[in-house]
C-alpha positions in Angstrom: 10.3 -132.5 -112.6 13.4 -134.8 -112.9 13.4 -137.8 -115.3 12.5 -140.5 -112.6 9.5 -138.3 -111.5 10.8 -136.6 -108.5 9.9 -132.9 -107.7 13.1 -130.9 -107.8 13.2 -127.7 -105.7 14.4 -124.7 -107.8 17.3 -124.2 -106.1 18.6 -127.5 -107.4 21.1 -127.8 -110.1 22.0 -130.6 -112.7 25.5 -129.7 -113.7 28.4 -127.8 -112.3 28.1 -125.2 -115.4 24.6 -124.2 -113.9 25.9 -123.7 -110.5 28.5 -121.2 -112.0 26.0 -119.3 -113.8 24.0 -119.2 -110.7 27.0 -117.9 -108.5 27.8 -115.3 -111.4 24.2 -113.8 -111.1 24.4 -114.0 -107.3 28.0 -112.6 -106.6 29.1 -109.0 -106.7 31.1 -108.7 -109.8 34.1 -108.1 -108.2 33.9 -111.2 -105.9 33.0 -113.3 -109.0 36.0 -111.8 -110.8 38.3 -112.6 -108.0 37.4 -116.2 -108.3 37.1 -117.0 -112.1 40.1 -116.1 -113.7 43.8 -117.2 -113.8 46.9 -115.2 -113.9 48.1 -112.6 -116.7 46.5 -114.0 -120.3 44.9 -116.9 -118.7 46.6 -119.7 -120.6 46.8 -121.8 -117.8 43.3 -121.7 -116.6 41.9 -122.2 -120.0 43.8 -124.9 -120.8 42.9 -126.6 -117.6 39.3 -127.1 -118.8 40.1 -127.4 -122.4 42.4 -130.6 -121.8 39.4 -132.4 -120.3 37.4 -131.6 -123.4 40.4 -132.8 -125.8 40.3 -136.4 -124.0 37.5 -138.9 -125.5 36.4 -142.0 -124.0 35.9 -145.7 -125.5 32.9 -147.0 -124.0 31.4 -150.7 -124.2 27.7 -151.6 -125.0 27.5 -154.9 -123.2 28.6 -156.9 -120.5 28.5 -153.6 -118.4 28.6 -153.8 -114.4 25.2 -153.5 -112.5 27.2 -152.5 -109.7 29.9 -149.8 -109.2 32.2 -148.9 -106.4 34.0 -145.6 -106.3 35.4 -145.8 -102.6 38.7 -145.5 -102.2 41.5 -144.4 -99.2 43.6 -141.1 -100.0 46.0 -139.4 -97.5 45.0 -142.2 -95.0 41.2 -141.3 -95.3 38.5 -143.5 -96.4 36.5 -141.5 -99.0 33.3 -142.4 -100.7 34.7 -141.4 -104.1 38.2 -140.5 -105.4 37.5 -136.5 -104.9 38.8 -134.1 -102.1 37.7 -130.4 -101.4 40.9 -128.3 -102.5 41.9 -125.6 -100.2 40.7 -122.1 -101.2 41.2 -119.0 -99.2 38.7 -116.5 -97.8 35.4 -117.9 -98.8 33.3 -114.9 -98.4 30.8 -116.2 -101.1 28.9 -117.2 -98.5 28.5 -116.1 -94.8 29.2 -119.6 -93.4 32.0 -120.1 -96.0 34.5 -123.1 -95.2 32.4 -124.3 -92.3 29.3 -124.9 -94.8 31.7 -126.6 -97.2 33.3 -128.9 -94.5 29.5 -129.9 -93.3 28.8 -130.7 -97.2 32.2 -132.9 -97.4 31.4 -134.7 -94.4 27.8 -135.4 -95.2 28.9 -136.8 -98.5 32.0 -138.7 -97.2 34.9 -136.9 -98.8 37.9 -135.1 -97.3 38.1 -131.5 -96.7 41.0 -129.0 -97.6 41.3 -125.9 -95.4 43.4 -123.1 -96.3 45.8 -121.1 -94.3 44.1 -118.1 -95.8 40.5 -119.3 -94.9 38.0 -117.0 -93.1 37.2 -119.6 -90.4 39.4 -121.2 -88.2 40.9 -124.7 -87.9 39.0 -125.5 -84.8 35.3 -124.4 -86.1 36.1 -126.5 -89.6 37.6 -129.4 -87.4 34.3 -129.5 -85.3 32.1 -130.1 -88.2 34.5 -132.4 -90.2 36.9 -135.3 -88.8 38.8 -135.5 -92.2 40.2 -132.2 -92.6 43.6 -131.8 -94.2 45.3 -128.5 -93.6 47.0 -126.3 -96.1 50.1 -124.5 -95.5 52.4 -121.9 -97.4 56.2 -121.6 -96.9 55.5 -118.6 -94.7 57.1 -117.0 -91.8 60.0 -118.4 -89.9 60.4 -122.2 -88.9 59.2 -121.6 -85.2 56.0 -120.0 -86.8 55.4 -122.9 -89.0 56.1 -125.6 -86.2 53.4 -123.5 -84.2 50.7 -123.7 -87.1 51.4 -127.4 -87.4 51.0 -128.0 -83.8 47.7 -126.0 -84.1 46.6 -128.2 -87.0 47.5 -131.3 -84.8 45.6 -130.3 -81.6 42.4 -128.9 -83.5 42.4 -132.4 -85.1 43.7 -132.0 -88.7 44.5 -135.8 -90.2 47.1 -134.5 -92.9 48.8 -131.4 -94.1 48.8 -130.0 -97.5 52.0 -128.0 -98.5 51.3 -125.4 -101.4 54.2 -124.6 -103.4 52.5 -123.7 -106.7 51.5 -120.3 -106.0 53.9 -117.8 -107.8 53.5 -114.0 -108.0 51.7 -112.6 -110.9 52.4 -109.7 -112.8 48.2 -109.2 -112.9 45.6 -110.0 -115.2 45.3 -109.0 -118.8 41.7 -108.0 -118.1 42.6 -106.4 -114.9 42.1 -107.5 -111.1 39.3 -106.4 -109.2 40.0 -104.2 -106.4 39.8 -106.1 -102.7 40.1 -104.1 -99.7 42.4 -104.6 -96.7 39.3 -104.3 -94.6 35.8 -103.5 -95.0 35.5 -100.0 -93.5 33.4 -96.9 -94.4 35.9 -96.0 -97.8 35.6 -99.6 -98.7 31.9 -99.8 -98.0 31.6 -96.6 -100.3 33.7 -97.7 -103.0 31.9 -101.0 -103.2 28.4 -99.9 -102.5 27.4 -99.8 -106.3 28.7 -103.4 -106.9 27.2 -105.1 -103.9 24.0 -103.3 -104.0 23.7 -104.8 -107.7 23.5 -108.2 -105.9 21.1 -107.5 -102.7 20.6 -111.6 -102.0 24.1 -111.9 -101.5 24.4 -108.6 -99.3 21.3 -109.4 -97.3 22.7 -113.2 -96.8 25.5 -111.5 -94.8 23.5 -108.8 -93.2 21.2 -111.2 -91.9 24.2 -112.3 -89.7 25.1 -109.1 -88.4 28.4 -109.4 -90.0 29.8 -108.4 -93.6 32.5 -110.5 -95.1 35.7 -110.7 -92.9 39.0 -110.5 -95.1 40.7 -111.8 -91.9 42.8 -115.2 -91.7 42.3 -116.8 -88.2 44.5 -119.8 -89.2 47.7 -117.5 -89.6 47.3 -115.8 -86.5 49.5 -116.8 -83.4 47.9 -118.2 -80.1 46.3 -115.0 -78.4 46.8 -112.7 -81.1 44.4 -110.8 -83.5 44.0 -112.7 -86.9 45.6 -110.6 -89.6 43.9 -109.4 -92.4 44.6 -111.3 -95.8 46.7 -108.9 -97.3 49.1 -108.9 -93.9 49.0 -112.6 -94.2 49.8 -112.6 -97.8 52.7 -109.9 -97.1 54.0 -112.3 -94.6 54.3 -115.0 -97.4 55.7 -112.4 -100.0 58.7 -111.5 -97.6 59.6 -115.1 -96.4 62.6 -116.7 -97.9 61.8 -119.3 -100.7 62.6 -122.7 -99.4 65.0 -125.1 -100.7 64.0 -129.0 -100.9 65.9 -129.3 -97.8 63.5 -126.9 -96.1 61.0 -128.8 -97.6 62.2 -132.1 -96.2 62.6 -130.5 -92.8 58.9 -129.1 -92.5 57.7 -132.8 -93.5 59.8 -134.3 -90.8 57.9 -132.0 -88.4 54.6 -133.7 -89.2 54.1 -137.6 -88.4 50.8 -138.0 -90.3 50.0 -137.7 -93.8 51.7 -134.9 -96.0 51.1 -133.8 -99.5 52.9 -131.4 -101.4 50.9 -129.7 -104.0 52.1 -127.9 -107.1 54.2 -130.4 -108.9 54.4 -130.3 -112.6 58.0 -131.8 -113.4 59.1 -135.4 -113.5 62.2 -134.1 -111.7 60.3 -132.3 -108.7 58.2 -135.1 -108.2 61.0 -137.6 -107.5 62.5 -135.0 -105.0 58.9 -135.1 -103.3 59.2 -138.7 -103.1 62.6 -138.6 -101.8 61.6 -136.4 -98.8 59.2 -139.0 -97.6 55.8 -137.1 -98.4 52.8 -139.2 -98.6 51.0 -137.6 -101.9 51.5 -135.2 -104.4 49.3 -133.2 -106.4 49.6 -132.3 -110.0 48.5 -128.9 -110.0 49.0 -125.2 -111.4 47.2 -123.7 -108.9 44.2 -123.3 -110.9 46.0 -121.3 -113.5 47.0 -118.8 -110.8 51.0 -119.6 -110.9 53.2 -118.9 -114.0 51.1 -118.4 -116.8 51.7 -121.2 -119.8 52.2 -124.0 -117.4 50.6 -126.6 -118.9 47.3 -128.2 -117.9 48.1 -130.7 -115.0 45.9 -133.5 -117.0 48.6 -133.2 -119.7 51.4 -133.7 -117.2 50.3 -136.4 -115.0 50.9 -139.4 -117.1 54.5 -138.3 -117.0 54.4 -138.0 -113.2 52.5 -141.3 -112.6 55.0 -143.1 -114.8 58.0 -141.9 -112.9 56.8 -142.2 -109.2 53.0 -143.5 -109.2 54.3 -146.8 -107.5 55.9 -144.7 -105.0 53.4 -142.1 -103.7 50.0 -141.3 -103.9 49.2 -138.9 -107.2 46.5 -136.5 -107.3 45.2 -133.9 -110.0 44.0 -130.4 -109.1 42.8 -128.0 -111.8 39.8 -128.1 -114.3 37.6 -130.7 -112.9 34.2 -129.6 -113.5 32.5 -133.3 -114.1 32.3 -136.9 -112.8 33.8 -137.8 -116.3 36.8 -135.5 -115.7 37.5 -137.5 -112.5 37.1 -140.6 -114.6 39.6 -139.1 -117.3 42.2 -138.2 -114.4 41.9 -141.7 -112.8 42.2 -143.7 -116.1 45.5 -141.7 -116.7 46.7 -142.7 -113.2 45.7 -140.3 -110.5 44.8 -141.9 -107.4 42.1 -139.0 -106.8 41.3 -135.4 -107.7 40.9 -132.1 -105.7 38.0 -129.8 -106.9 38.4 -126.0 -106.1 36.1 -123.7 -108.2 33.5 -126.2 -108.5 32.4 -126.4 -105.1 32.8 -122.6 -104.9 30.2 -122.1 -107.3 27.9 -124.5 -105.4 28.5 -122.6 -102.1 27.8 -119.3 -103.7 24.4 -120.7 -105.1 23.2 -122.4 -102.5 25.3 -122.5 -99.3 26.0 -125.9 -97.9 23.0 -127.8 -99.8 24.9 -126.2 -103.0 28.2 -127.8 -102.1 26.6 -130.9 -101.6 24.6 -130.7 -105.0 28.0 -130.1 -106.5 29.5 -133.2 -105.2 26.4 -135.2 -106.0 26.7 -134.0 -109.6 30.2 -135.4 -109.6 29.5 -138.6 -108.3 26.7 -139.2 -110.7 29.0 -138.2 -113.4 31.8 -140.8 -112.2 29.0 -143.5 -111.9 27.7 -142.8 -115.5 31.2 -143.0 -117.1 32.1 -146.2 -115.2 28.8 -147.7 -116.4 29.5 -146.9 -119.8 33.2 -148.1 -119.9 32.2 -151.4 -118.2 34.0 -151.2 -115.0 32.7 -152.3 -111.5 35.6 -150.2 -109.7 37.4 -147.0 -110.3 40.6 -149.0 -109.6 39.9 -150.9 -113.0 40.4 -147.6 -114.9 43.5 -147.6 -117.2 44.7 -145.6 -120.3 43.1 -147.9 -122.7 39.7 -146.2 -121.5 40.5 -142.6 -122.9 41.4 -141.4 -126.2 43.9 -138.6 -126.6 45.5 -136.8 -129.7 48.8 -137.4 -130.3 50.3 -134.3 -129.2 48.2 -133.9 -126.0 50.8 -135.0 -123.4 53.5 -133.1 -121.7 56.7 -134.3 -120.1 58.2 -131.7 -118.2 61.7 -132.1 -116.5 
């Protein structure tokens, strides 16, 4: 029973932390392990969470606003709150994967970032959401990338997210789970003990007649068979690294909103502005790039001060609560992107679980706005938060 007397289904959860615990109980150990950890020692992934804990609030006790608005516009999309679904690849935590996430995002009025490495196609996802932002890596030759842009346009994608903050890692200190290239007999035999220990997850796929597919349909050329995740990953690894002129060229190929994701440094942020991008995301890829990169929350104010009046600035990394969103906005972000949080919801309860996570975040934003005496998210500023003297970092 909830505080207001409503009966709450047992599948409902009140916090993202509860969703994560349920996801851990439901997912095979290898699947959960692939999602939860960052690169190498995990310094960056741990700091992403710790940074939010170190910021405090300065609340009011009277003169509070009875009505609070959190609607805004990001990447040309009108959204119900300053939260976007961050693109994550191969969402094999649930049979419907990205399609379930897209339905949940549409139901809650937020835009959906779809990964190039997604297990469901652009066409499927755009079929259930009209606010899809397609994420690309610098992968393949120029003709291939133009072809992918054209496909995104034809499918109905409203914008492009170019992710540049994913660098090759030397592994994880605790070990990386084995992930097969394809689900063949050998893979089934090797993974059987792990999978059978989580029968509910197994049967959720078995009922569909299909086991998790590790293919990437959005990386396929027209008429070609979708490559496996590792084949697509190999293409990215073998592609020549982009120069800033290369990034400017790619931006020029897309007429609509264009985000560069993965910025930490002020000098890089200025270059993103110079190439004509619509937005940038301060991000360290959830702690999966160069370990030791500071949490985005620490780097955010310096980037905002340098370019925030010329470009939309988003934050991606460590957001688990509505209060985290408010802290990022108070430091100058236009919006945030959430990744692992919605994956826990998807694993715990499919589309309804993602909607649950978005509702939890919305409720947390509203609660923080109330306590801070704000009637609109646009009223937030740095006086609303308290930070230790050594909290912020200016990179570049």
